[in-house]
C-alpha positions, -999 to +999 in steps of 0.1 A: +101+574+691+093+539+678+098+524+712+075+549+728+048+542+701+051+504+708+049+510+745+017+531+741+002+504+718+009+477+744-008+498+771-038+506+750-042+469+739-042+458+776-068+484+785-089+476+754-090+439+763-099+447+799-128+469+787-138+442+762-141+417+790-168+439+805-183+450+771-180+421+745-189+444+717-155+460+721-137+428+712-132+437+675-116+470+684-093+453+710-084+426+685-076+453+659-054+473+682-035+441+692-031+430+656-018+464+645+007+462+673+020+429+660+020+443+625+041+473+635+067+450+652+067+426+622+073+455+597+101+468+618+118+434+617+112+431+579+127+466+574+159+456+593+161+423+575+157+438+540+180+468+546+211+450+531+191+439+500+179+475+494+214+488+497+227+462+473+200+467+447+207+504+443+171+511+432+168+480+410+138+456+416+143+431+444+145+394+438+143+362+458+137+364+495+141+401+495+112+405+471+091+381+492+098+401+523+088+433+504+055+418+494+049+406+529+055+442+541+029+454+515+004+429+530+011+442+565+009+479+554-026+473+540-037+456+573-045+489+590-070+504+564-087+470+557-088+461+594-102+495+604-129+492+577-137+457+590-139+469+626-161+498+617-185+473+600-186+450+630-191+478+655-213+503+637-235+482+613-265+460+620-267+423+614-265+408+588-247+437+571-219+438+596-204+404+590-208+407+552-191+441+551-163+428+574-158+398+551-157+421+521-130+442+538-109+411+544-114+400+508-103+434+496-072+432+517-061+400+501-069+410+466-052+444+470-020+427+483-021+401+455-026+428+429+004+448+442+026+417+441+016+408+406+022+444+394+057+444+407+082+460+397+059+485+379+042+494+412+069+505+437+082+538+450+059+568+444+034+546+425+031+523+455+027+553+478-003+564+457-018+529+460-014+531+498-030+565+498-060+551+478-064+523+504-063+548+533-090+570+516-112+540+509-109+530+546-119+565+558-149+565+534-159+531+548-158+543+584-178+574+575-204+553+557-207+529+587-208+559+611-237+574+591-256+542+593-250+540+631-260+577+636-293+572+616-304+546+642-301+573+669-283+550+693-266+562+725-229+567+719-203+549+740-165+543+741-171+514+718-182+535+689-160+564+699-129+543+697-136+535+661-140+572+653-107+581+671-089+553+651-104+568+620-088+601+630-055+584+633-061+570+599-063+605+586-028+610+598-017+583+575-035+600+546-015+631+553+017+611+552+010+599+517-002+633+506+024+657+490+032+676+521+069+667+522+086+655+555+058+670+576+036+642+565+055+617+586+056+641+616+018+646+613+012+609+612+032+603+644+015+632+660-020+619+653-009+584+664+003+596+698-026+619+703-052+593+692-037+564+711-030+585+741-066+598+742-080+563+738-057+551+767-070+578+789-107+572+780-103+535+785-087+540+819-114+564+829-142+540+819-125+511+837-120+532+869-157+543+869-171+508+862 
């Protein structure tokens, strides 16, 4: 399943960059898709590297390099919500608001990761899950706010704006994962990921074929 998800991400990233070559406004979205692909691979490597430390700790707080890897994973986990908020600002808002809002999203990413690291070991397990859920909800709210701003300008929609909205729908899958729905949360997240990324791949392919 993970290999299929990575393969789909690689395909979508390639299509998104090809479309961005024709439509430069799509570059932030293509960069986000590529960055998240790298993040997912890096988190997989970190999980494998830290597995022995988790087993040896038996639920106790991590120390040394294992703790450093854990905090790096926190930083990478927060890359999706903060990055999506930044992309929504760059694509959907007007200047000068777009760059300011994107910079604010980047600053919030760093501050949130620093706060989680300083709060360790008090913030881990279920408490950390609730923090991730809060970050996902803030990201969805940011995309909605940017979308309202774009809609009020009565601009003609395109794949550029639509991609951000589809990625927001994928984000909602992550929200369900952290919500108290049991193991179905993870299943729903993967389902929305494949549906969302698959739909974007088809849409990008269709646009490229017709251009």
